[in-house]
N, C-alpha and C positions, 0 to 999 in steps of 0.2 A: 668475152662472156657478158651476158646480160645480168646474170646472177650466178653465185657459186653453186647453190642447191635449189632445184625446183621441186616443190612438194605438191603432189596432186591429191586433193581431198582434205577438207577442213573439218573433219570430225575431231574427237578428243585426241586421237593419235597424231594426226597431221598438225594440229595446233600445238600440241606438246612438243613435237619435234621442232617446229618453227621457233617456239619460245626458247628452248634450250640451245638451239643453234645460234639464235640471235644474241643470247646472253654470252655465248662463247666467242662472239666476234665474227661469226660466219654470216655473210650476206645471203639471204634466201628469199625466194618468192613462193608464196602459198596461193594456189588457185583452187577454186571451188565452183562447181557447176551451178549450185543453188545461189539465189540472190541474197539469202540470209540464213542463219541457223533456223531450223524448223522446230515447231512446238510438237514434237512427236515423242512417244515413250520408247526408250531403248534401255540403256544401262541405268541403274539407280543406286550403285554403291561403289565407292572408291575404297579398295581394301587397304590394309595396313601398310604393305610395301609401297603401293602407289602413293599413299599419303606421305610416307617417308621421302620418296623421290620428289614430290611436289614441295616438301619442306626445303629440300636442297636448293630449289630455285625461288624460294620465298613466297609460295602460293598456298601453303597448307591452311593458314589462317583465313585467307580470302575465300577459299573453297568451303571452309566450315561456316563462315558467316553467310554464305549464299545457300548452304544446304539445310538439312533438317536441324531443328533446334537440339541443342546438346542434352536437354533433359528428357527427350521423348524416348519411351521404351522401344527396344529393338526386338521384342519378343516375336516368336513365330508360333502360329496356331494351326491345328487341324480341326476343322469344324464341319458341321452339317449346314449351318448358316450363322450369321452374326447375331441372330435372334435366339440362339439355342446354346446350352452349355457346351463349351469346347470339349472335343474328344481328347485333345492333347495340347498342352502349353509347354513350349520350350523357351526358357528364360535366357535372355542375352542382355548384357549391360547396355545402358544408354551410352552415348559418346562421352558425356560428362563422367559417368562411372568408369568407363574404359580408360579415359585419360588419367583418372585418379589411380587406377590399377597400374598403369604404365609408370606413374611417378614413384610408386613404392616398390616396383619390381626391379631388382638389380642383380639378377643372376644370368643375364643374357638371353633369357627365354622369351622376353616380351618385346614388342615393337616400340620404337620411339614415338610413333604416331598410331593411334587406333584407326579403325575404319571410319568412314563418313558416308551417311546416306545423302546422296546428291544426284538429282536426276540429270540425264544427259542434256535435256533442253535447258537446264540451268547452267551446267558447267561449260557448255560450248560458247554461249555469249561472253561468259567471264573470260575464258581463255582467248577468245577473239579480241577482246578489248586489250588484254595484256600484250598479245602479239602485235597489235596495231600501234602500241605505244613504243615499240622497240625500233630504233633507227635502222637496224640491219635487216628488218623484216618488212617485206612488201606483201600485204594481204589483198587478194583480188577475188571477191565473190562475183558470181555471174560470169565466170570464165570457164569454159569447157575444154578439157583435154581431148584432142583429136587423134594425134599420132606422134611417134617419136622416131628419130634416127640417131644412131650413136657410132662413134669411132674411138680411136685411142685417145683423142684429145678432149672429147666431151660429148654432150648430148644436145640435139636440136629437137625441141618439142613444138608441134603445131597446135595452137589453141584457138578457140573462137570466143569472141566477146562482143556483145552488142551487134551481132550480125557480121562482124568483121573477123577475118582470119589473120593471124600473125604468128611469127615464130619466136621462141625464147631459147637462147643458147645458154647452156649451163655446164658446169663440170660434172655434176651428178644429179640424177632425178630419183625421187622416192615416191612410189605409189602407195598412198594411204587411203585408197579410194574404194574400200569396202569389199563385201563378198562377191560382187559382180565386177570387180576391178577391170576397167578397160585397159589399164597399164599391164596387168598380168596377162590378160587375154592377148594383147598385141605381142607380148613376148612368147606366147605359146606355152606358158607354164600351166600345168594342170593341177586342180584340186582333187585329191583322192581320199577315200575313206567311206563313211556311211552317210549317205545323203537322203533327205526326205524321210526321216524316221517317223515323224508325226506331223500332221498339218493342223494348226490351230489358228484361231483369230485372236488378235490383240486389240483391245479398245481402250481409249483414254476417256475418262469421265471427270466432270467437275461436280463435286457434291460438298457444299460448304458445311453441312451439318453433321456428316457422318462421324468424323473423328471426335467431335465434341459429345456425341451420343454413345461413345464407348468409354467405359463399360455400360451396358444397358441391361438391367435385370440380371438374368442368369447367363447372358451372353458373354463372349470373350472380352477381355480388356483391350487396352490400346497396345498395338504392336505394329510391325511393318509388313508381315506376310500372313495371309490367311488362306490356307489350302483347304478347299472344299472337298469333302469326301463324297464323290458322285461318279457317274459314268461319263463325264465330259471333261475330265482333267482340269476342272475349274480352279483358278488360282488368282486371288485378289491381292494387289500390291499397293501399299500406301506410298505416294510420292513425297518429295521433300517439303512441299507446301502444306501438307496434311489436308488440303482440299481437293487435290487431284489424286485419282486412283486409276490403276490399270487392271484389266481383267484379261486373262487368257482362258480360252475354252475351245473345245472341239465341237463347234456348232456349224450349221450349214449356211448361214447367211449373216450379214452385218446386222440386219434387223433383229435377229434372234439374240444378239449380244445384249440388247436392252433388257429383254426378259431374263437373261442369265445373270445380269448384274442385280436385278431385283430379287431373284431367287437367292443369290449369294448373301445379300444384305438381310433379307427376311423380314424387314419392317419398312413401312412407307418412308421414303425420303425424296426430296426434290433433287434432281440431278439432270445433267446434260451430257450426252455422249458427243465428245468433240472430234473423235476420229476412230476409224476401225479399218483393219487390214489383215489379210492372212499372212502367216509366216510358217516356215518349215524348220523342224529341228534337224540340224546337221552336225556331223563330227568329221570335219574335213581338214586336210593339211596339204599345203602346196609342195610340189616336188622340189622346188627351189625358192630361195628368198632373194636371189640376185641373178642378174644377167649383165655382165660387164659393168658399166657405170650406172646401171639402173637397179634399185633396191625396192623391196616390197615390205610392208609392215602392217600390223593390225589384222582386221578381218580379210584383207586381201590375201593373206597366207594361212590363216587359221580360223575356222568356224567351229564354235562349240555350242552345246546346249547351255542355257544360262544357269543350270544347276551348278552351284559352287561359285558363281560370280566371277568367272575367269576370262570372260571375253575381252571387254575393254581394258581390264587391268593387265592382261597379257600384252595387249597392243601398246599400252603406255610403257611397259618394260622394253618392248622393241624400240620405241622412240628414244628412250634414254640411253640404251645400249648403242644404237646407231649414231646418235648425235655426237658423242665424244670421239667416236672413231672417225667420222667425217671431218670433224674439227682437227683432229690430230693429223690426218692426211693432208688437208688443205693448208695447215700451218707448217707442213714440211717435216715434222719429226716422226710421223707414223710410217712404219715400213709397210710392205705389201700385205703382210699377214694381219695387219690391224683391220682393214676392211674385209679381208678374207675370213676373219673370225666371226663376222656378224651372222652369216647363215649357219655356221657350225654351232655357235652358241645358242642363238635364238630359236632355231628350228627344233633343237632337242627339247627346249622348254615348251614350244608349241605342241609338240607330240606328247610330252608328259602331261600338259594341262588338258589336252583332249582326253587323255586317259583318265584324269581326275574327274572331268565332266561326265564321262561315260559311267564311271564308278558311282557318282552321286545320282545320276539319272536312273540307273538300274535300281538303286535303293528306293527312289521315289516310286518307280513303277511297281515295285514289290508291294509296298503298303497300299497303293491305289488299287491293286488287283484284288484286294480283300474287301472292297466295297460290296455291300449287299443291299438290295432295295428295301429290306425290312428294318433298316437301322434306326428309323424313327419310331418304331413300334416299342411299346412298353412291355413287350413279351420277354420271357427268358431268352428266346433266340435272338431277338433284337438287341438286348443288353449284352449278350455274349459276343455278338458280332462287332458291336461298338468297342468292347473291351479288347478283343483280339486285334482289330485294326489299330487301335491306339497303342497297344504293346509293340506291334511291329513297327509302327511309325516312330515310336520313341527311340528305336535303334536306327532305322533306315533313313528317316528324314534328317537326322543329324549329319549325315554324310554330305548333304547339300550346304548346311550352314556352318560347318566346322572344317575349314580348309586351310588352317594356319600353316601347315607344312608346305602345301603347294604355293602359298602366298610368299612366305619368307624363307623357306628352306631350300629353294632351288639352287643348284650348283652346276656350273659349267664343267663338263667332263671332257677331257682330252682336247682342250682348246689349244690352238697353236700359239696363243699369247699368254698362257698360264703355265707355270712350272708344276704341272700336275704330276701326281705319283699314283701308282696302281692302287686300287681299292677305293676307300672313301666311305663316308656314311651312307646308309640306305636312304633312298628317296622316299619320303613319307608324305602322304597327302594331308593327314589330319593332325600330325604331331610336328612340332618344331623343336629340334635339339640344337642349341647353339654350337657352332664350330667355326674354326678358322682354316679348315681344310682348303687348300688352293682351289679357287673357283667359287667358293661360297661368299655370301654377303657377310660383311663384318657385323657381328652381333652388337646390338645396342647396349651400352653401358653408361650409367651415370658416374661421373668423376667426383672426386672429393669436394670440389668447389660447387657442385650442383649442376654443372653443365653436362651436356650430352657429348659423348665421344664423337658421334657423327657430325655434330655442329662444329667441332674443332678441325675437321678434315677439309682442306681446300677443295674447291670445285674443279680447279685446273690441275692437270698433271697427276703425278704419282706422289704418294705419301709413304714414307718409311717410318713406322712407329718403333721407337726404342722404349721398351716397356720395363717397369719395375726397377728403375735405377740400374739397368744393365750397363756394363762397360763394353758390350759387344761392338765391334768396329762397324760403322755404317758408311764410311767414306768410299769403299769400293763400289757398292751399288749406286751410290749417289753419283760418283764419277762416270760410271758406265751409262747411266740414264742420260746424264748431261752430254755425253759424247755424241748422242744422237739428236741433241737439241731439245730433249723432252723436259718440261718443267718438273721439278721434284722438290719436295719439302721433307726434311728430316725433322721428326717431332719427338721430343723426349716426353714420355708420359710416366712419371714416377708412381702414379696411383696403383696401389697393390691390387685393387679390385680388377683393374683392366688386365694386369699380368695374369691373375688367376683365371679369368674367364677366357682370355685369348690363348693361354697355354704356352706361349713362346716369348723369347726376348725380342725378336725382330719380326715384324709383319709388314710386308710390302703390299700397298693397295693401289688399285687403278682409280681413275676419276669417279667411277660409279660405285666405289666402296666394295668391290669384289676383290678377294685376296689373290695376289699373283704368286707370292712365295712367302714362306715363313721358316724360321730357324732360330736356334739359340746362339749361333755364331755366324760371322760373315761367311758366305758361300766360298768354296774353293776357287770358283771362277765366276766372279761377279759380272764379268763381261757377258757371259752367256745369259745370266738373269736379265741384264739390261737389254740385250738383243732380243730375247724372247718377248719380254714385256712390251717393247716398242714395235713389235711386228717385223723385226729384221732377222 
């Protein structure tokens, strides 16, 4: 083998997968067709669950340092332009305010890490530098994937670099190569769903003065999103530098996007349009996430409308899920169901998040359909139309910006490596109700000494929590896991707050902090729990 895992595509998903694999001791090679990360607008927010996962690998603070300043408001506006009074203001806390809220919330309902506004063109170079610093990771930009062949022993990939063709032999290959994924296409895996729902243009601008001129007179104040009520679906987004802005609109040419930016701003500013390209809204899901020793992650298997901010964040979830499972298999203690569970678990989340994106998008279309050309008029009709649109947007636009349930509340159902039981909490998009139901993420709790429960949990192997000074026997599960060679830590947590929120004396966790099993006494057959958890 030239490498244990070959990763195709160095966007946030591929880079995250490479970093986590490298930290787990897995040798991997990451190839990317482009010569370097590009300065193009794509995602612009890492959600709470994503930031929790980045905290697990020591990157949360670095991402915050690179992203938007913590004191900047995160408000969302519906406007006619930035020069006019807003039709609606939706208030959301700055990162500093959100972090303060997290610090004083201790009922399990909040995240350990709040969201962070960080542009993809900021986070990609950061992740690349981290990946390049790891001895187990070989990062190769300017290297194009051409084809692959696989058998029971491994995968042989043909790649092209500097005009030369070579082969790379690996145990597993992962395609993180975007919506047009060459890896997926070679495997003959189809994307299905709703494609080409709307075609827009997206442009990136540099405007050094705009942020400092907000608020301006009667216009809206500082925020991150400005939805312009018009017939062009115009949407202005502040990027993490506060001097770069992106604009989406349904206009006919790149040149028209300059005028559209000027209309959205509504007062003279000096600006430069740095890039512009068309894109289509899609709600698509791959038939499969795996073919033999080849896996797919990120946009290669799920394409969503950005409403709800679930695109890149879902892909990062794919990466962290697949990473520990590949490591477990390569280290010899993961049974066949470990890798078999990847598609089962992550495809259901992809499907659920496509549904959440659709739900939010329908809400946005609903209030946008109420736009009338007389809204700037000071007539009773103009005022009434403004008020009606704002009232509907106050309900419907929130669906885009309030997705905490989809972010933190997802639960793996009927997984072959979880001791699942029938029923379970309802899957909610906009509400998060803390639970330790098998398959769910362990809720965040501050312990008595001020540390976070999540920070106590080792990154490697399984953790069995013994909560609230219980005398319940833990040796059976520990022995069963060790019999398969799996790393396991038994952790006594006497803090009563943890026992109250988690609801059980014993909670068994996987490396990704999802619950495998829970109970108030040792299971009758701990061997079955150990065998299921390790994929045997």
